[in-house]
LOZA-968957 format. One record per residue (C-alpha): residue number from 1; residue in one letter; x, y, z. Coordinates in pm, 1 decimal, decimal comma. Example, Ala and Ser with C-alpha at 12.3 -4.5 7.8 and 13.67 -1.06 7.14 Angstrom:
<rs>
+-----+---------+----------+----------+----------+
| num | residuo |     east |    north |       up |
+-----+---------+----------+----------+----------+
|   1 |       A |   1230,0 |   -450,0 |    780,0 |
|   2 |       S |   1367,0 |   -106,0 |    714,0 |
+-----+---------+----------+----------+----------+
</rs>
This chain:
<rs>
+-----+---------+----------+----------+----------+
| num | residuo |     east |    north |       up |
+-----+---------+----------+----------+----------+
|   1 |       M |      0,1 |      0,4 |     -4,5 |
|   2 |       Q |    201,4 |    297,2 |   -131,0 |
|   3 |       N |    -38,7 |    573,7 |   -213,6 |
|   4 |       Q |     33,3 |    935,9 |   -115,6 |
|   5 |       S |   -323,2 |   1048,9 |   -205,9 |
|   6 |       L |   -541,8 |    772,6 |    -72,2 |
|   7 |       R |   -827,0 |    913,5 |    142,5 |
|   8 |       E |  -1042,8 |    609,1 |    218,0 |
|   9 |       L |   -955,1 |    250,2 |    267,1 |
|  10 |       N |  -1215,4 |    -21,8 |    305,7 |
|  11 |       L |  -1078,9 |   -344,5 |    453,8 |
|  12 |       S |  -1412,5 |   -474,3 |    582,7 |
|  13 |       R |  -1415,6 |   -853,4 |    570,8 |
|  14 |       A |  -1071,0 |   -831,3 |    409,3 |
|  15 |       L |   -867,7 |  -1034,1 |    655,0 |
|  16 |       Y |   -836,2 |  -1410,5 |    627,9 |
|  17 |       N |   -869,1 |  -1462,0 |   1007,0 |
|  18 |       H |   -794,9 |  -1274,5 |   1327,0 |
|  19 |       T |   -430,4 |  -1376,9 |   1312,5 |
|  20 |       S |   -378,1 |  -1160,3 |   1006,7 |
|  21 |       V |   -379,5 |   -857,6 |   1235,2 |
|  22 |       M |     -2,2 |   -868,2 |   1269,5 |
|  23 |       D |     30,2 |   -854,5 |    884,4 |
|  24 |       L |   -208,0 |   -568,0 |    884,8 |
|  25 |       A |     -3,2 |   -392,6 |   1145,7 |
|  26 |       T |    309,8 |   -428,9 |    945,3 |
|  27 |       S |    144,4 |   -310,9 |    626,4 |
|  28 |       L |     -2,9 |      1,4 |    801,2 |
|  29 |       R |    336,8 |     74,3 |    962,7 |
|  30 |       W |    539,4 |     68,9 |    649,2 |
|  31 |       S |    296,0 |    210,3 |    407,0 |
|  32 |       S |    267,7 |    575,7 |    298,1 |
|  33 |       L |    -83,8 |    649,1 |    411,0 |
|  34 |       G |    -31,8 |    975,5 |    586,6 |
|  35 |       T |   -319,2 |   1127,4 |    395,5 |
|  36 |       L |   -569,6 |    857,4 |    468,8 |
|  37 |       R |   -886,0 |    997,9 |    633,9 |
|  38 |       R |  -1104,3 |    697,4 |    673,1 |
|  39 |       L |  -1026,1 |    332,1 |    757,9 |
|  40 |       D |  -1280,0 |     54,4 |    771,0 |
|  41 |       L |  -1174,0 |   -254,4 |    954,6 |
|  42 |       S |  -1519,3 |   -391,2 |   1042,7 |
|  43 |       H |  -1626,0 |   -760,0 |   1026,2 |
|  44 |       N |  -1275,8 |   -903,8 |   1048,1 |
|  45 |       G |  -1300,6 |  -1104,7 |   1369,4 |
|  46 |       L |  -1022,6 |   -903,8 |   1538,6 |
|  47 |       I |   -971,8 |   -998,3 |   1896,0 |
|  48 |       Y |   -701,9 |   -741,2 |   1983,7 |
|  49 |       L |   -515,0 |   -451,5 |   1828,3 |
|  50 |       P |   -128,4 |   -434,3 |   1862,3 |
|  51 |       S |     22,4 |   -125,9 |   2033,7 |
|  52 |       R |     72,5 |    167,5 |   1797,3 |
|  53 |       I |    -90,9 |    -13,3 |   1507,7 |
|  54 |       F |   -222,2 |    317,6 |   1374,7 |
|  55 |       S |     63,3 |    541,8 |   1466,6 |
|  56 |       H |    167,4 |    609,7 |   1108,3 |
|  57 |       L |   -187,6 |    725,5 |   1009,4 |
|  58 |       S |   -160,8 |   1072,5 |   1156,2 |
|  59 |       G |   -423,2 |   1220,3 |    934,8 |
|  60 |       L |   -692,0 |    959,9 |   1011,4 |
|  61 |       Q |  -1036,0 |   1107,0 |   1105,4 |
|  62 |       R |  -1273,5 |    812,1 |   1104,0 |
|  63 |       L |  -1186,6 |    455,0 |   1221,6 |
|  64 |       Q |  -1445,4 |    180,4 |   1186,7 |
|  65 |       L |  -1389,3 |   -125,5 |   1413,5 |
|  66 |       S |  -1735,5 |   -250,0 |   1456,0 |
|  67 |       N |  -1850,0 |   -613,9 |   1430,1 |
|  68 |       N |  -1523,3 |   -753,3 |   1557,4 |
|  69 |       S |  -1439,8 |   -949,8 |   1881,3 |
|  70 |       L |  -1231,4 |   -693,2 |   2062,4 |
|  71 |       V |  -1232,2 |   -735,1 |   2437,1 |
|  72 |       A |  -1006,6 |   -460,7 |   2553,4 |
|  73 |       V |   -833,8 |   -120,9 |   2473,5 |
|  74 |       H |   -479,8 |   -114,1 |   2587,5 |
|  75 |       N |   -223,1 |    161,0 |   2630,2 |
|  76 |       S |    -99,2 |    306,9 |   2301,2 |
|  77 |       T |   -361,6 |    119,4 |   2096,1 |
|  78 |       F |   -460,2 |    446,5 |   1942,6 |
|  79 |       S |   -136,0 |    631,1 |   1959,7 |
|  80 |       G |    -80,1 |    882,7 |   1682,3 |
|  81 |       L |   -446,8 |    940,4 |   1607,3 |
|  82 |       E |   -458,5 |   1300,5 |   1742,6 |
|  83 |       R |   -691,4 |   1402,9 |   1454,5 |
|  84 |       L |   -941,0 |   1123,8 |   1484,0 |
|  85 |       E |  -1300,1 |   1247,4 |   1504,0 |
|  86 |       E |  -1499,9 |    934,7 |   1497,1 |
|  87 |       L |  -1424,8 |    585,8 |   1653,5 |
|  88 |       D |  -1679,3 |    309,4 |   1614,1 |
|  89 |       L |  -1644,3 |     16,0 |   1865,5 |
|  90 |       T |  -1994,6 |   -117,4 |   1838,5 |
|  91 |       L |  -2081,1 |   -493,6 |   1824,2 |
|  92 |       N |  -1755,3 |   -616,9 |   1975,4 |
|  93 |       A |  -1696,3 |   -821,7 |   2293,0 |
|  94 |       F |  -1627,9 |   -557,1 |   2554,2 |
|  95 |       K |  -1757,2 |   -655,9 |   2898,2 |
|  96 |       T |  -1614,8 |   -342,5 |   3049,7 |
|  97 |       V |  -1336,6 |    -88,1 |   2982,4 |
|  98 |       P |  -1072,7 |    -84,4 |   3256,7 |
|  99 |       E |   -890,8 |    230,2 |   3359,9 |
| 100 |       E |   -610,5 |    167,6 |   3119,9 |
| 101 |       G |   -857,2 |    169,0 |   2830,4 |
| 102 |       L |  -1035,2 |    473,7 |   2963,5 |
| 103 |       R |   -713,8 |    669,5 |   2966,8 |
| 104 |       E |   -645,1 |    562,8 |   2604,3 |
| 105 |       L |   -989,5 |    686,4 |   2496,3 |
| 106 |       D |   -933,1 |   1001,4 |   2672,9 |
| 107 |       S |   -615,2 |   1055,5 |   2465,9 |
| 108 |       L |   -856,7 |   1107,6 |   2170,1 |
| 109 |       P |  -1027,7 |   1425,4 |   2292,2 |
| 110 |       R |  -1166,7 |   1519,6 |   1942,9 |
| 111 |       A |  -1313,8 |   1185,7 |   1867,4 |
| 112 |       D |  -1678,3 |   1088,2 |   1908,6 |
| 113 |       L |  -1718,1 |    737,3 |   2027,6 |
| 114 |       L |  -1977,2 |    457,3 |   1951,2 |
| 115 |       L |  -1983,1 |    178,2 |   2203,9 |
| 116 |       G |  -2322,8 |     12,2 |   2156,9 |
| 117 |       E |  -2420,9 |   -349,6 |   2126,2 |
| 118 |       N |  -2137,1 |   -477,5 |   2352,6 |
| 119 |       P |  -2204,3 |   -745,4 |   2624,5 |
| 120 |       F |  -2137,1 |   -516,7 |   2928,3 |
| 121 |       T |  -2124,6 |   -705,2 |   3249,3 |
| 122 |       C |  -2252,8 |   -476,6 |   3532,4 |
| 123 |       S |  -2056,0 |   -608,1 |   3827,6 |
| 124 |       C |  -1837,0 |   -419,0 |   4065,9 |
| 125 |       G |  -1559,0 |   -412,5 |   3812,4 |
| 126 |       I |  -1757,7 |   -182,3 |   3580,8 |
| 127 |       E |  -1788,8 |    104,6 |   3827,0 |
| 128 |       A |  -1502,8 |    313,4 |   3678,7 |
| 129 |       F |  -1640,3 |    272,2 |   3332,8 |
| 130 |       A |  -1985,7 |    378,1 |   3435,5 |
| 131 |       L |  -1856,4 |    686,7 |   3616,4 |
| 132 |       W |  -1649,0 |    761,1 |   3295,8 |
| 133 |       L |  -1961,3 |    723,5 |   3076,8 |
| 134 |       N |  -2163,1 |    975,6 |   3285,4 |
| 135 |       R |  -1861,8 |   1216,1 |   3269,9 |
| 136 |       S |  -1799,1 |   1170,3 |   2899,0 |
| 137 |       Q |  -2146,1 |   1111,2 |   2761,2 |
| 138 |       G |  -2124,2 |   1431,6 |   2551,1 |
| 139 |       R |  -1879,3 |   1271,1 |   2316,9 |
| 140 |       I |  -2040,1 |    926,2 |   2313,6 |
| 141 |       G |  -2297,7 |    927,1 |   2039,4 |
| 142 |       D |  -2500,3 |    623,4 |   2174,9 |
| 143 |       A |  -2453,4 |    676,3 |   2554,5 |
| 144 |       E |  -2824,9 |    669,5 |   2628,1 |
| 145 |       G |  -2860,2 |    335,8 |   2455,6 |
| 146 |       L |  -2573,9 |    150,6 |   2634,5 |
| 147 |       V |  -2725,3 |   -121,2 |   2864,6 |
| 148 |       C |  -2612,5 |   -412,1 |   3078,4 |
| 149 |       A |  -2620,7 |   -748,6 |   2920,1 |
| 150 |       F |  -2520,1 |   -941,3 |   3238,9 |
| 151 |       P |  -2617,9 |  -1050,1 |   3504,8 |
| 152 |       A |  -2966,4 |  -1133,9 |   3421,7 |
| 153 |       G |  -3103,2 |   -929,1 |   3704,8 |
| 154 |       M |  -2965,5 |   -614,3 |   3547,8 |
| 155 |       R |  -3017,5 |   -682,8 |   3184,8 |
| 156 |       N |  -3121,2 |   -378,0 |   2982,7 |
| 157 |       T |  -3039,2 |   -151,2 |   3279,8 |
| 158 |       S |  -2897,9 |    175,4 |   3143,4 |
| 159 |       M |  -2524,0 |    197,3 |   3191,9 |
| 160 |       L |  -2576,3 |    564,7 |   3284,7 |
| 161 |       A |  -2783,0 |    457,9 |   3588,4 |
| 162 |       V |  -2521,5 |    200,7 |   3710,0 |
| 163 |       G |  -2338,5 |    305,7 |   4023,7 |
| 164 |       S |  -2208,6 |    183,1 |   4355,0 |
| 165 |       L |  -2567,2 |    186,5 |   4503,5 |
| 166 |       T |  -2709,7 |     -1,5 |   4212,2 |
| 167 |       L |  -2435,1 |   -267,3 |   4222,2 |
| 168 |       G |  -2414,6 |   -282,4 |   4594,8 |
| 169 |       C |  -2038,0 |   -294,3 |   4582,0 |
| 170 |       H |  -1964,6 |    -97,5 |   4897,0 |
| 171 |       Q |  -2261,9 |   -193,9 |   5117,1 |
| 172 |       W |  -2100,5 |   -516,8 |   5239,5 |
| 173 |       G |  -1773,5 |   -335,0 |   5299,4 |
| 174 |       A |  -1945,5 |    -51,5 |   5493,7 |
| 175 |       G |  -2137,1 |   -310,3 |   5699,8 |
| 176 |       A |  -1827,9 |   -514,5 |   5772,5 |
| 177 |       D |  -1634,2 |   -203,9 |   5882,5 |
| 178 |       L |  -1916,4 |   -102,4 |   6112,1 |
| 179 |       A |  -1937,2 |   -458,1 |   6256,2 |
| 180 |       L |  -1562,3 |   -463,0 |   6305,6 |
| 181 |       H |  -1560,7 |   -134,3 |   6477,4 |
| 182 |       T |  -1843,9 |   -241,4 |   6712,2 |
| 183 |       S |  -1660,7 |   -562,8 |   6799,3 |
| 184 |       Y |  -1352,2 |   -369,3 |   6890,2 |
| 185 |       V |  -1558,7 |   -130,3 |   7106,9 |
| 186 |       F |  -1733,2 |   -418,9 |   7285,5 |
| 187 |       L |  -1395,0 |   -603,6 |   7336,6 |
| 188 |       G |  -1253,2 |   -284,0 |   7490,2 |
| 189 |       I |  -1552,1 |   -249,2 |   7729,2 |
| 190 |       V |  -1520,5 |   -614,1 |   7836,2 |
| 191 |       L |  -1146,3 |   -592,3 |   7900,0 |
| 192 |       G |  -1190,3 |   -269,9 |   8086,8 |
| 193 |       F |  -1461,4 |   -434,8 |   8312,0 |
| 194 |       I |  -1236,3 |   -734,1 |   8374,6 |
| 195 |       G |   -957,9 |   -499,8 |   8472,6 |
| 196 |       L |  -1174,4 |   -311,2 |   8715,5 |
| 197 |       V |  -1297,3 |   -640,4 |   8881,8 |
| 198 |       F |   -928,4 |   -753,5 |   8907,2 |
| 199 |       L |   -828,3 |   -430,4 |   9080,0 |
| 200 |       F |  -1132,2 |   -444,3 |   9313,9 |
| 201 |       V |  -1043,4 |   -794,3 |   9419,3 |
| 202 |       L |   -684,5 |   -689,4 |   9490,3 |
| 203 |       Y |   -818,5 |   -399,3 |   9696,5 |
| 204 |       L |  -1030,2 |   -630,0 |   9909,7 |
| 205 |       N |   -752,1 |   -863,0 |   9968,6 |
| 206 |       R |   -481,3 |   -602,7 |  10018,4 |
| 207 |       K |   -399,5 |   -709,4 |  10380,6 |
| 208 |       G |   -370,4 |  -1071,3 |  10297,2 |
| 209 |       I |   -157,8 |   -991,9 |   9998,0 |
| 210 |       K |     55,5 |   -766,3 |  10203,0 |
| 211 |       K |    107,8 |  -1040,7 |  10463,8 |
| 212 |       R |    202,4 |  -1289,2 |  10193,9 |
| 213 |       V |    440,1 |  -1053,9 |  10044,9 |
| 214 |       Y |    612,2 |  -1006,2 |  10382,4 |
| 215 |       D |    612,5 |  -1384,2 |  10446,2 |
| 216 |       L |    779,9 |  -1444,0 |  10104,3 |
| 217 |       R |   1026,0 |  -1180,5 |  10169,9 |
| 218 |       D |   1125,9 |  -1335,9 |  10507,5 |
| 219 |       A |   1147,9 |  -1668,0 |  10356,3 |
| 220 |       C |   1374,5 |  -1544,5 |  10074,2 |
| 221 |       R |   1597,6 |  -1373,5 |  10339,1 |
| 222 |       E |   1632,4 |  -1691,1 |  10547,5 |
| 223 |       L |   1712,3 |  -1891,2 |  10240,9 |
| 224 |       C |   1977,6 |  -1635,5 |  10128,4 |
| 225 |       E |   2128,6 |  -1630,0 |  10476,1 |
| 226 |       G |   2151,0 |  -2014,8 |  10476,8 |
| 227 |       Y |   2333,8 |  -2012,1 |  10136,8 |
| 228 |       H |   2556,0 |  -1735,7 |  10256,0 |
| 229 |       Y |   2654,8 |  -1932,1 |  10572,1 |
| 230 |       R |   2721,3 |  -2244,8 |  10379,8 |
| 231 |       F |   2939,1 |  -2057,4 |  10129,2 |
| 232 |       E |   3150,1 |  -1910,3 |  10415,6 |
| 233 |       T |   3183,3 |  -2256,0 |  10575,5 |
| 234 |       D |   3302,2 |  -2428,5 |  10261,9 |
| 235 |       S |   3548,4 |  -2148,3 |  10184,1 |
| 236 |       D |   3717,0 |  -2143,0 |  10530,1 |
| 237 |       P |   3861,4 |  -2485,5 |  10649,8 |
| 238 |       R |   3886,4 |  -2361,1 |  11008,1 |
| 239 |       L |   3502,7 |  -2297,6 |  11028,7 |
| 240 |       S |   3454,8 |  -2644,5 |  10873,0 |
| 241 |       Q |   3664,5 |  -2800,3 |  11163,1 |
| 242 |       V |   3472,3 |  -2599,7 |  11423,5 |
| 243 |       S |   3145,9 |  -2711,3 |  11269,0 |
| 244 |       S |   3260,8 |  -3079,2 |  11272,6 |
| 245 |       S |   3377,5 |  -3049,0 |  11634,0 |
| 246 |       A |   3051,2 |  -2900,3 |  11729,4 |
| 247 |       D |   2868,4 |  -3186,2 |  11572,1 |
| 248 |       V |   3074,0 |  -3440,4 |  11770,1 |
+-----+---------+----------+----------+----------+
</rs>
């Protein structure tokens, strides 16, 4: 593909299978398509797009990627498309768009986006995407038509209405934190009560405890004196003889 004046390129249903995407990436990278304004890659069964695959199409304004099997948008997927005005990602396999993909879409500030007919799964992992949709719906042409496909209980729920309260993502966490805090408070009260009872018992038995302390002190003193006397006797032979004579 060496054409300096080519404005539109229709490659819909042109790839043999999804593995041909690497050949496509090589062709786009080394071709002279700087004047290309519109590229149609729909109906090709693409499951991913290599990083910087469109980086040499600096003049591209419209990119058609509908009816593929794309599941994610990665960092640098759309690098080099600063002039892009329209990006069609309808009828793919997106269950959500993680934060990496959202940052990549935000790198195309001039582009209007189409995201309909994707099997969005409205679980807690889609919160960031739902918030982004509400914040960016002015540039998403079909924002009001985006709905949840799964789970069954939320099928056809508007993506613009999905939030933490709808999903119940933080309710369990908040309840668990409250229960944990309550448990700590209760444990502190119980330990404090036990400590007070222990101090009260010590106070009631203070005289007996004092007597036992004195008895223990006297016993220790007698024991130490006995050891001290034996040590002196063993170290002085004269005292040993006197002790032996006294025994006789």
